Residue frames as a rotation matrix with the C-alpha (Angstrom) as fourth column:
MET 1
0.490 -0.474 -0.731 -15.85
-0.020 -0.845 0.534 -11.57
-0.871 -0.247 -0.424 19.63
VAL 2
0.873 -0.224 0.433 -14.18
0.455 0.053 -0.889 -10.32
0.176 0.973 0.148 16.44
LYS 3
0.167 -0.890 -0.424 -10.47
0.585 -0.257 0.769 -9.60
-0.793 -0.377 0.478 16.36
VAL 4
0.954 0.103 0.282 -9.47
0.286 -0.602 -0.746 -6.53
0.093 0.792 -0.603 14.36
ASN 5
0.005 -0.991 -0.137 -5.88
0.897 -0.056 0.439 -5.69
-0.443 -0.125 0.888 13.38
VAL 6
0.943 0.280 -0.182 -5.26
0.200 -0.910 -0.364 -1.99
-0.268 0.306 -0.914 12.86
VAL 7
0.040 -0.939 0.342 -2.33
0.996 0.064 0.060 -0.89
-0.079 0.339 0.938 10.70
ASN 8
0.376 -0.023 -0.926 -1.20
0.168 -0.981 0.093 2.69
-0.911 -0.190 -0.365 11.19
HIS 9
-0.291 -0.427 0.856 -0.77
0.915 0.136 0.379 4.11
-0.279 0.894 0.351 7.70
THR 10
-0.244 0.230 -0.942 -1.12
-0.210 -0.961 -0.181 7.10
-0.947 0.154 0.283 5.49
HIS 11
0.338 0.204 0.919 -2.55
0.891 0.244 -0.382 7.58
-0.302 0.948 -0.099 2.06
TRP 12
-0.133 -0.571 -0.810 -0.52
0.195 -0.816 0.543 10.14
-0.972 -0.086 0.220 0.16
ASP 13
0.624 0.356 0.695 -1.84
0.761 -0.078 -0.644 11.83
-0.175 0.931 -0.320 -2.98
ARG 14
-0.245 -0.893 -0.377 1.34
0.750 -0.421 0.510 13.68
-0.614 -0.158 0.773 -3.88
GLU 15
-0.959 -0.251 -0.131 0.23
0.107 -0.750 0.653 15.60
-0.263 0.612 0.746 -6.96
TRP 16
-0.490 0.838 0.240 -3.50
0.710 0.223 0.668 15.22
0.506 0.498 -0.705 -7.08
TYR 17
0.462 0.809 -0.364 -4.93
0.844 -0.273 0.462 17.11
0.274 -0.521 -0.809 -4.13
PHE 18
0.689 -0.314 -0.653 -2.14
0.241 -0.751 0.615 19.52
-0.684 -0.581 -0.442 -3.16
THR 19
0.780 -0.592 -0.204 0.66
-0.502 -0.397 -0.768 21.40
0.374 0.701 -0.607 -4.87
THR 20
0.341 -0.763 -0.549 4.16
0.433 0.646 -0.629 19.95
0.834 -0.023 0.551 -4.66
MET 21
-0.579 -0.586 0.567 5.14
-0.182 -0.586 -0.790 22.63
0.795 -0.560 0.233 -2.12
ASP 22
0.218 0.731 0.647 2.02
-0.919 -0.069 0.388 21.96
0.328 -0.679 0.657 0.00
THR 23
0.858 0.114 -0.501 2.88
-0.053 0.989 0.135 18.27
0.511 -0.089 0.855 -0.04
LEU 24
-0.133 -0.972 -0.195 6.45
0.327 0.142 -0.934 18.94
0.935 -0.188 0.299 1.10
VAL 25
-0.485 0.006 0.874 5.21
-0.677 -0.636 -0.371 21.03
0.553 -0.772 0.313 4.01
LEU 26
0.570 0.780 0.259 2.65
-0.793 0.440 0.422 18.40
0.215 -0.446 0.869 5.00
SER 27
0.648 -0.365 -0.669 5.18
0.185 0.927 -0.326 15.54
0.739 0.087 0.668 4.66
ASP 28
-0.451 -0.833 0.321 7.65
-0.105 -0.308 -0.946 17.39
0.886 -0.461 0.052 6.87
HIS 29
-0.319 0.398 0.860 5.02
-0.925 -0.331 -0.189 17.65
0.209 -0.856 0.474 9.59
VAL 30
0.718 0.695 -0.029 3.25
-0.677 0.708 0.201 14.23
0.160 -0.125 0.979 9.22
PHE 31
0.651 -0.447 -0.613 6.27
0.144 0.866 -0.478 12.01
0.745 0.223 0.628 8.67
SER 32
-0.466 -0.778 0.422 8.36
-0.328 -0.291 -0.899 13.72
0.822 -0.557 -0.120 11.34
GLU 33
-0.012 0.555 0.832 5.56
-1.000 -0.028 0.005 12.96
0.026 -0.832 0.555 13.81
VAL 34
0.875 0.280 -0.394 5.47
-0.331 0.941 -0.067 9.33
0.353 0.189 0.917 12.58
LEU 35
0.143 -0.903 -0.406 9.19
0.182 0.427 -0.886 8.92
0.973 0.053 0.225 13.11
ASP 36
-0.509 -0.264 0.820 8.99
-0.672 -0.473 -0.570 10.57
0.538 -0.840 0.063 16.51
GLU 37
0.435 0.757 0.488 6.22
-0.900 0.385 0.206 8.14
-0.032 -0.529 0.848 17.52
LEU 38
0.767 -0.226 -0.600 8.16
-0.017 0.928 -0.372 5.13
0.641 0.296 0.708 16.25
GLU 39
-0.323 -0.941 0.095 11.14
-0.081 -0.073 -0.994 6.33
0.943 -0.329 -0.053 18.31
ALA 40
-0.483 0.158 0.861 9.06
-0.837 -0.372 -0.401 6.85
0.257 -0.915 0.312 21.44
ASN 41
0.359 0.732 0.580 6.86
-0.791 0.568 -0.228 3.76
-0.496 -0.376 0.782 21.16
LYS 42
-0.654 -0.756 0.004 8.75
-0.656 0.571 0.493 0.51
-0.376 0.320 -0.870 20.46
GLU 43
-0.416 0.587 0.694 5.45
0.353 0.808 -0.472 -1.31
-0.838 0.049 -0.543 19.75
ALA 44
0.386 0.629 -0.675 4.40
-0.328 -0.590 -0.738 1.15
-0.862 0.507 -0.021 17.02
LYS 45
-0.495 -0.431 0.754 4.45
0.622 0.430 0.654 0.26
-0.606 0.793 0.055 13.34
PHE 46
0.150 0.519 -0.841 3.62
-0.294 -0.789 -0.540 2.30
-0.944 0.328 0.034 10.26
CYS 47
-0.022 -0.072 0.997 2.89
0.850 0.524 0.056 1.65
-0.526 0.849 0.049 6.58
LEU 48
-0.437 -0.268 -0.859 3.99
-0.084 -0.938 0.336 4.38
-0.896 0.218 0.387 4.18
ASP 49
0.342 0.812 -0.473 1.28
-0.485 -0.278 -0.829 3.80
-0.805 0.513 0.299 1.53
GLY 50
0.517 -0.104 0.850 3.24
0.470 0.864 -0.180 1.35
-0.715 0.493 0.496 -0.62
GLN 51
0.797 -0.231 0.558 5.15
0.456 -0.374 -0.807 4.07
0.395 0.898 -0.193 -2.49
ILE 52
0.106 -0.892 -0.440 8.78
0.969 -0.007 0.248 5.22
-0.224 -0.453 0.863 -2.07
SER 53
-0.209 -0.253 0.945 8.50
0.651 -0.757 -0.059 8.59
0.730 0.603 0.322 -3.83
ILE 54
0.730 0.506 0.460 6.92
0.026 -0.692 0.721 10.23
0.683 -0.514 -0.518 -0.80
LEU 55
0.771 -0.546 -0.328 9.87
0.499 0.197 0.844 9.13
-0.396 -0.814 0.424 1.33
GLU 56
-0.148 -0.823 0.549 12.25
0.981 -0.194 -0.027 10.59
0.128 0.534 0.836 -1.24
ASP 57
0.220 0.319 0.922 10.44
0.277 -0.927 0.254 13.90
0.935 0.200 -0.292 -0.97
TYR 58
0.981 0.191 -0.021 10.65
0.066 -0.233 0.970 13.83
0.180 -0.954 -0.241 2.82
LEU 59
0.458 -0.879 -0.133 14.35
0.759 0.308 0.574 13.00
-0.463 -0.363 0.808 2.79
SER 60
0.040 -0.416 0.908 15.02
0.796 -0.536 -0.281 15.87
0.604 0.734 0.310 0.35
ILE 61
0.275 0.100 0.956 14.21
-0.278 -0.944 0.179 18.25
0.920 -0.315 -0.232 3.21
ASN 62
0.680 -0.048 0.732 15.15
-0.726 0.099 0.681 15.99
-0.105 -0.994 0.032 6.16
PRO 63
0.396 -0.539 -0.743 18.27
-0.384 0.638 -0.667 14.07
0.835 0.549 0.046 5.05
GLU 64
-0.542 -0.631 0.555 19.39
-0.750 0.066 -0.658 13.72
0.378 -0.773 -0.509 8.68
ARG 65
0.147 0.698 0.701 16.50
-0.876 0.421 -0.236 11.28
-0.460 -0.579 0.673 9.29
LEU 66
0.283 -0.018 -0.959 17.79
-0.765 0.598 -0.237 8.63
0.578 0.801 0.156 6.83
GLY 67
-0.743 -0.632 -0.219 19.60
-0.352 0.648 -0.675 6.60
0.569 -0.424 -0.704 9.52
GLN 68
-0.647 0.599 0.471 16.52
-0.533 0.087 -0.842 6.57
-0.545 -0.796 0.263 11.71
ILE 69
0.359 0.788 -0.499 14.33
-0.915 0.192 -0.355 5.48
-0.184 0.584 0.790 8.76
LYS 70
-0.086 -0.463 -0.882 16.76
-0.603 0.729 -0.324 2.66
0.793 0.505 -0.342 7.85
LYS 71
-0.927 -0.248 0.283 16.64
-0.367 0.434 -0.822 1.49
0.081 -0.866 -0.494 11.46
PHE 72
-0.279 0.912 0.301 12.85
-0.655 0.049 -0.754 1.34
-0.703 -0.407 0.584 11.55
VAL 73
0.436 0.349 -0.830 12.68
-0.873 0.389 -0.295 -0.44
0.220 0.852 0.474 8.18
SER 74
-0.430 -0.687 -0.586 15.25
-0.492 0.723 -0.485 -3.01
0.757 0.080 -0.648 9.30
GLU 75
-0.910 0.169 0.379 13.23
-0.315 0.315 -0.896 -3.62
-0.271 -0.934 -0.233 12.49
GLY 76
-0.729 0.679 0.090 10.10
0.577 0.539 0.613 -4.20
0.368 0.499 -0.785 10.43
ARG 77
-0.298 0.609 -0.735 8.36
0.733 -0.348 -0.585 -1.25
-0.612 -0.713 -0.342 12.04
LEU 78
0.003 0.287 -0.958 8.22
-0.485 -0.837 -0.252 1.02
-0.875 0.465 0.136 8.95
SER 79
0.026 0.106 0.994 6.92
0.661 0.744 -0.097 -0.55
-0.750 0.660 -0.051 5.76
ILE 80
-0.021 -0.141 -0.990 8.08
-0.519 -0.844 0.131 1.14
-0.854 0.517 -0.055 2.54
GLY 81
-0.768 -0.232 -0.597 7.67
-0.639 0.225 0.735 0.43
-0.036 0.946 -0.321 -1.19
PRO 82
-0.076 -0.756 0.650 7.36
0.609 0.481 0.631 -1.62
-0.789 0.444 0.424 -3.33
TRP 83
0.549 0.375 0.747 5.94
0.834 -0.300 -0.462 0.94
0.051 0.877 -0.477 -5.79
TYR 84
-0.715 -0.671 0.198 7.66
0.661 -0.740 -0.120 4.16
0.227 0.045 0.973 -6.81
THR 85
-0.826 0.560 0.067 4.28
-0.549 -0.770 -0.325 5.89
-0.130 -0.305 0.943 -6.75
GLN 86
-0.280 0.804 0.524 0.69
0.033 0.554 -0.832 4.71
-0.960 -0.215 -0.181 -6.49
THR 87
-0.985 -0.157 -0.067 0.12
-0.069 0.003 0.998 3.61
-0.157 0.988 -0.014 -10.04
ASP 88
0.020 0.988 -0.150 -3.16
-0.792 -0.076 -0.606 3.78
-0.611 0.131 0.781 -11.86
ASP 89
-0.661 -0.361 0.658 -3.51
-0.052 0.897 0.440 0.19
-0.748 0.257 -0.612 -13.12
PHE 90
0.208 0.879 0.428 -6.49
0.528 0.268 -0.806 0.95
-0.823 0.394 -0.408 -15.28
LEU 91
0.903 0.265 -0.337 -5.24
-0.046 -0.721 -0.691 3.76
-0.426 0.640 -0.639 -17.49
VAL 92
0.200 -0.917 -0.345 -1.56
-0.911 -0.304 0.278 3.00
-0.359 0.259 -0.896 -18.05
SER 93
0.411 -0.110 -0.905 0.17
-0.614 0.700 -0.364 0.25
0.674 0.705 0.221 -19.96
GLY 94
0.965 -0.124 -0.233 1.52
0.234 0.809 0.539 -2.94
0.121 -0.574 0.810 -18.44
GLU 95
0.108 -0.986 0.128 5.02
0.741 -0.006 -0.672 -1.67
0.663 0.168 0.730 -19.17
ALA 96
-0.103 -0.094 0.990 4.38
-0.352 -0.927 -0.125 1.54
0.930 -0.362 0.063 -17.17
ILE 97
0.837 0.440 0.326 3.13
-0.472 0.278 0.837 -0.57
0.278 -0.854 0.440 -14.23
LEU 98
0.774 -0.582 -0.249 6.16
0.601 0.799 0.002 -2.86
0.198 -0.151 0.968 -14.40
ARG 99
-0.121 -0.848 0.515 8.58
0.472 -0.506 -0.722 0.06
0.873 0.156 0.462 -14.60
ASN 100
0.282 0.312 0.907 6.91
-0.607 -0.674 0.421 1.77
0.743 -0.669 -0.001 -11.68
LEU 101
0.988 0.106 0.108 7.33
-0.151 0.647 0.747 -1.40
0.009 -0.755 0.656 -9.60
ALA 102
0.514 -0.856 -0.048 10.90
0.767 0.484 -0.421 -2.04
0.384 0.179 0.906 -10.78
ILE 103
-0.193 -0.572 0.798 12.00
0.067 -0.819 -0.571 1.53
0.979 -0.057 0.196 -10.00
GLY 104
0.545 0.482 0.686 10.14
-0.638 -0.292 0.712 1.40
0.544 -0.826 0.148 -6.68
ILE 105
0.960 -0.223 -0.167 11.89
0.277 0.826 0.491 -1.80
0.028 -0.518 0.855 -5.60
TYR 106
0.169 -0.960 0.226 15.27
0.751 -0.023 -0.660 -0.45
0.639 0.281 0.717 -6.73
GLU 107
-0.130 -0.167 0.977 14.82
-0.259 -0.946 -0.196 2.82
0.957 -0.278 0.080 -4.83
THR 108
0.779 0.507 0.368 13.40
-0.498 0.144 0.855 1.08
0.381 -0.850 0.365 -1.75
GLU 109
0.808 -0.478 -0.343 16.33
0.538 0.837 0.102 -1.32
0.238 -0.267 0.934 -1.52
LYS 110
-0.108 -0.802 0.588 18.67
0.199 -0.597 -0.778 1.69
0.974 0.033 0.224 -1.14
ILE 111
-0.099 0.190 0.977 16.99
-0.836 -0.548 0.022 2.18
0.540 -0.814 0.213 2.27
GLY 112
-0.600 -0.052 0.798 15.98
-0.604 0.683 -0.409 -1.32
-0.524 -0.728 -0.441 3.22
LYS 113
-0.895 0.281 0.348 13.65
0.390 0.871 0.300 -4.16
-0.219 0.404 -0.888 2.42
TYR 114
-0.751 0.659 -0.037 10.53
-0.547 -0.590 0.593 -3.39
0.369 0.466 0.804 0.45
MET 115
-0.279 0.758 0.589 7.07
-0.631 0.317 -0.707 -4.34
-0.723 -0.569 0.390 1.68
PRO 116
-0.982 -0.188 0.026 6.29
-0.111 0.682 0.723 -7.61
-0.154 0.706 -0.691 -0.17
ILE 117
-0.182 0.979 0.096 2.70
0.609 0.189 -0.771 -6.63
-0.773 -0.081 -0.630 -0.86
GLY 118
-0.706 0.053 0.706 1.23
0.632 -0.403 0.662 -5.25
0.319 0.914 0.251 -4.08
TYR 119
-0.280 0.599 -0.750 -0.44
0.754 -0.347 -0.558 -2.57
-0.595 -0.722 -0.355 -1.95
LEU 120
-0.905 0.109 0.410 -2.73
0.241 -0.663 0.709 -0.40
0.349 0.741 0.574 -4.15
PRO 121
-0.613 0.654 -0.444 -5.40
0.683 0.156 -0.714 1.05
-0.397 -0.741 -0.542 -1.88
ASP 122
0.045 0.631 -0.775 -6.71
0.074 -0.776 -0.627 3.88
-0.996 -0.029 -0.081 -4.01
ILE 123
-0.912 -0.313 -0.264 -6.98
-0.245 -0.100 0.964 2.91
-0.328 0.945 0.014 -7.66
PHE 124
-0.151 0.954 -0.261 -9.93
-0.795 -0.274 -0.541 2.55
-0.587 0.126 0.800 -9.96
GLY 125
0.895 0.417 -0.161 -9.31
-0.432 0.718 -0.545 -0.64
-0.112 0.558 0.823 -11.92
PHE 126
0.221 -0.825 0.520 -6.65
-0.302 0.449 0.841 -3.15
-0.927 -0.343 -0.150 -12.91
ASN 127
-0.119 -0.411 -0.904 -4.51
-0.978 0.204 0.036 -4.50
0.169 0.888 -0.427 -15.68
ALA 128
0.843 0.522 -0.130 -5.40
-0.506 0.852 0.138 -8.15
0.182 -0.051 0.982 -16.24
GLN 129
0.417 -0.762 -0.496 -1.71
0.207 0.611 -0.764 -9.04
0.885 0.216 0.413 -16.01
MET 130
0.391 -0.238 0.889 -1.29
-0.794 -0.576 0.195 -7.76
0.466 -0.782 -0.414 -12.45
PRO 131
0.891 -0.086 0.445 -0.71
-0.230 0.760 0.607 -11.32
-0.390 -0.644 0.658 -11.12
THR 132
0.680 -0.680 0.276 2.09
0.693 0.472 -0.545 -11.84
0.241 0.562 0.792 -13.69
ILE 133
0.337 -0.551 0.763 3.65
-0.107 -0.828 -0.551 -8.46
0.936 0.104 -0.337 -13.01
LEU 134
0.546 -0.083 0.834 3.67
-0.824 -0.231 0.517 -8.98
0.150 -0.969 -0.194 -9.21
ARG 135
0.932 -0.178 0.316 4.76
0.069 0.942 0.328 -12.66
-0.356 -0.284 0.890 -9.29
ASN 136
0.570 -0.749 0.339 7.68
0.696 0.221 -0.683 -11.86
0.437 0.625 0.647 -11.57
SER 137
0.151 -0.495 0.856 8.73
-0.367 -0.832 -0.416 -9.13
0.918 -0.252 -0.307 -9.13
GLY 138
-0.724 -0.500 -0.475 8.77
0.156 0.551 -0.820 -11.55
0.672 -0.668 -0.321 -6.20
ILE 139
-0.756 0.562 0.337 5.36
-0.621 -0.449 -0.643 -10.52
-0.210 -0.695 0.688 -4.79
ASP 140
-0.898 0.392 -0.201 2.61
0.277 0.857 0.435 -13.12
0.343 0.335 -0.878 -4.34
ASN 141
-0.172 0.875 -0.453 -0.23
0.962 0.050 -0.270 -10.97
-0.214 -0.482 -0.850 -2.98
ILE 142
-0.708 0.046 0.705 -2.18
0.265 -0.907 0.326 -7.79
0.655 0.418 0.630 -3.37
ILE 143
-0.287 0.685 -0.670 -4.31
0.807 -0.204 -0.554 -5.54
-0.516 -0.700 -0.494 -1.16
PHE 144
-0.927 0.015 0.376 -6.53
0.257 -0.703 0.663 -3.16
0.274 0.711 0.648 -3.04
TRP 145
-0.640 0.734 -0.228 -9.74
-0.134 -0.398 -0.907 -1.17
-0.756 -0.551 0.353 -2.84
ARG 146
0.211 0.855 -0.474 -11.75
-0.624 -0.256 -0.738 -0.50
-0.753 0.451 0.479 -5.97
GLY 147
-0.347 -0.364 -0.864 -12.09
-0.938 0.131 0.321 -2.27
-0.004 0.922 -0.387 -9.28
ILE 148
-0.989 0.051 -0.139 -14.03
0.049 0.999 0.022 -5.39
0.140 0.015 -0.990 -8.31
ASN 149
-0.207 0.976 0.069 -17.67
-0.888 -0.217 0.404 -6.35
0.409 0.023 0.912 -8.55
PHE 150
-0.766 -0.093 0.636 -18.84
-0.490 0.723 -0.486 -8.97
-0.415 -0.684 -0.600 -6.00
GLU 151
0.358 0.922 0.145 -21.82
-0.509 0.324 -0.797 -9.77
-0.782 0.212 0.586 -8.18
LYS 152
0.887 0.049 -0.460 -19.73
-0.458 0.228 -0.859 -10.64
0.062 0.972 0.225 -11.26
HIS 153
0.200 -0.943 -0.267 -16.09
-0.711 0.048 -0.702 -11.31
0.674 0.331 -0.661 -10.36
VAL 154
-0.717 -0.467 -0.518 -15.75
0.058 0.700 -0.712 -13.00
0.695 -0.540 -0.475 -7.00
LYS 155
0.348 0.910 -0.225 -17.94
0.282 0.128 0.951 -13.87
0.894 -0.394 -0.212 -4.00
SER 156
0.719 -0.185 -0.670 -15.50
0.684 0.024 0.729 -12.91
-0.119 -0.982 0.144 -1.25
PRO 157
0.896 -0.444 0.001 -13.03
-0.442 -0.892 -0.092 -10.09
0.041 0.082 -0.996 -0.53
TYR 158
-0.026 -0.896 0.443 -10.40
-0.689 0.338 0.641 -12.82
-0.724 -0.289 -0.626 -0.10
PHE 159
0.900 0.383 0.208 -9.60
-0.106 0.655 -0.748 -14.77
-0.422 0.651 0.631 -3.28
ILE 160
-0.167 -0.910 0.379 -6.95
0.410 0.285 0.866 -16.11
-0.897 0.300 0.326 -5.59
TRP 161
0.595 0.310 -0.741 -6.49
-0.434 -0.653 -0.621 -13.86
-0.677 0.691 -0.254 -8.59
LYS 162
0.094 -0.502 0.860 -5.46
0.634 0.696 0.337 -15.73
-0.768 0.513 0.384 -11.72
GLY 163
-0.222 -0.271 -0.937 -3.82
-0.473 -0.810 0.347 -13.77
-0.853 0.520 0.052 -14.50
LEU 164
0.555 0.479 -0.679 -4.12
-0.807 0.112 -0.581 -14.45
-0.202 0.870 0.449 -18.22
GLY 165
-0.148 -0.667 -0.730 -1.30
-0.610 0.642 -0.463 -16.99
0.778 0.378 -0.502 -18.00
ASN 166
0.166 0.150 -0.975 -0.56
0.419 0.884 0.208 -19.46
0.893 -0.443 0.084 -15.25
GLU 167
-0.814 -0.575 0.080 0.39
0.197 -0.403 -0.894 -16.89
0.547 -0.712 0.441 -12.62
HIS 168
0.394 0.918 -0.036 -1.78
0.430 -0.150 0.890 -16.22
0.812 -0.366 -0.454 -9.57
ILE 169
-0.779 -0.504 0.373 -1.62
-0.087 -0.502 -0.860 -14.07
0.621 -0.703 0.348 -6.43
TYR 170
-0.330 0.619 -0.713 -3.52
0.943 0.253 -0.216 -13.95
0.047 -0.743 -0.667 -3.15
ALA 171
-0.599 0.196 0.776 -5.90
0.172 -0.916 0.364 -10.98
0.782 0.351 0.515 -3.11
ILE 172
-0.353 0.537 -0.766 -7.63
0.889 -0.063 -0.454 -8.99
-0.292 -0.841 -0.455 -0.40
ASN 173
-0.197 0.408 0.892 -10.14
0.510 -0.734 0.448 -6.27
0.837 0.543 -0.063 -1.18
LEU 174
-0.955 -0.025 -0.295 -10.48
0.259 -0.549 -0.794 -3.32
-0.142 -0.835 0.531 1.21
ILE 175
-0.356 0.909 0.217 -14.22
0.934 0.350 0.068 -3.56
-0.014 0.227 -0.974 1.31
ASN 176
0.733 0.673 -0.099 -15.01
0.676 -0.737 -0.010 -0.02
-0.079 -0.060 -0.995 2.37
GLY 177
0.367 -0.687 0.628 -11.68
0.338 -0.530 -0.778 1.48
0.867 0.497 0.037 1.42
TYR 178
-0.666 -0.715 0.212 -10.09
0.125 -0.386 -0.914 3.81
0.736 -0.582 0.347 3.92
GLY 179
-0.283 0.642 0.713 -13.40
-0.853 -0.507 0.119 4.20
0.438 -0.574 0.691 5.70
GLY 180
-0.019 0.294 -0.956 -13.56
-0.051 0.954 0.294 0.52
0.999 0.055 -0.003 6.56
GLY 181
-0.758 -0.366 -0.540 -12.50
0.483 0.241 -0.842 0.94
0.438 -0.899 -0.007 10.19
ALA 182
-0.899 0.420 0.125 -15.11
-0.426 -0.770 -0.475 3.59
-0.103 -0.480 0.871 10.86
ARG 183
-0.077 0.935 -0.346 -17.88
-0.924 0.064 0.377 1.41
0.374 0.349 0.859 9.46
LEU 184
-0.723 -0.244 -0.647 -17.03
-0.088 0.960 -0.265 -1.82
0.686 -0.135 -0.715 11.27
ASN 185
0.022 0.609 0.793 -19.57
-0.996 -0.054 0.070 -3.50
0.086 -0.791 0.606 13.49
THR 186
-0.819 -0.480 0.314 -19.86
-0.546 0.822 -0.165 -6.95
-0.179 -0.307 -0.935 15.01
SER 187
0.188 0.957 0.221 -23.30
-0.758 0.285 -0.587 -8.00
-0.625 -0.057 0.779 13.80
GLU 188
-0.214 -0.220 0.952 -23.51
0.254 0.928 0.272 -11.39
-0.943 0.300 -0.143 12.08
GLU 189
0.751 0.547 0.370 -25.24
0.503 -0.111 -0.857 -9.78
-0.428 0.830 -0.358 9.11
PHE 190
0.766 -0.531 -0.363 -22.36
-0.598 -0.795 -0.100 -7.33
-0.235 0.294 -0.926 8.66
LYS 191
-0.161 -0.891 0.424 -19.73
-0.583 0.433 0.688 -10.05
-0.796 -0.136 -0.590 8.95
GLU 192
0.009 0.239 0.971 -21.52
0.502 0.838 -0.211 -12.35
-0.865 0.490 -0.112 6.54
LYS 193
0.897 0.421 0.134 -22.13
0.331 -0.438 -0.836 -9.61
-0.293 0.794 -0.532 3.97
ASN 194
0.842 -0.525 -0.119 -18.72
-0.536 -0.794 -0.288 -7.99
0.056 0.306 -0.950 4.11
TYR 195
-0.006 -0.967 0.254 -16.15
-0.990 0.041 0.133 -10.48
-0.139 -0.251 -0.958 5.28
PHE 196
-0.755 -0.264 0.600 -17.33
-0.323 0.947 0.011 -14.09
-0.570 -0.185 -0.800 5.19
PRO 197
0.062 0.863 -0.502 -19.75
-0.968 -0.070 -0.240 -14.52
-0.242 0.501 0.831 2.29
């Protein structure tokens, strides 16, 4: 038998797929339902995509929900931050990545504790100094999707990522991205190929 842990979460492309106004309407609907579910179901947990900017947008139209959000964050049932927005680690400078993380942590701490994971589930590559940037921000791990080649870089989706200096972080690759859950199966071949090479 294989044990699978499912984390309720959203991926939120604020300015890529929809207009800002579309995003506000959708966030009002989606995140209100999330908060209602967290209120109704004490076992429920939710991850808000590793970025605080979407919560700022939601609170701009639902400021009365701030106390409820702070409660869920303090209970460890709503994970927020540490990024301000989902950064593109491949196209921007190291300084832009660092500022994104610093602003994200600062804004998140106004509400509660930030998620101590360098969670970047929908990017296309990485800055080689990601271990240094995360470690110096108090984060020792990363969960990410794209930007790795199992033929050239590593042999497993679980590895220690060493930066250009002496810094390292623990890394987990989301093998099939957001579609991973839909593609799971329990065959030995699948497990060996995808999870335990």
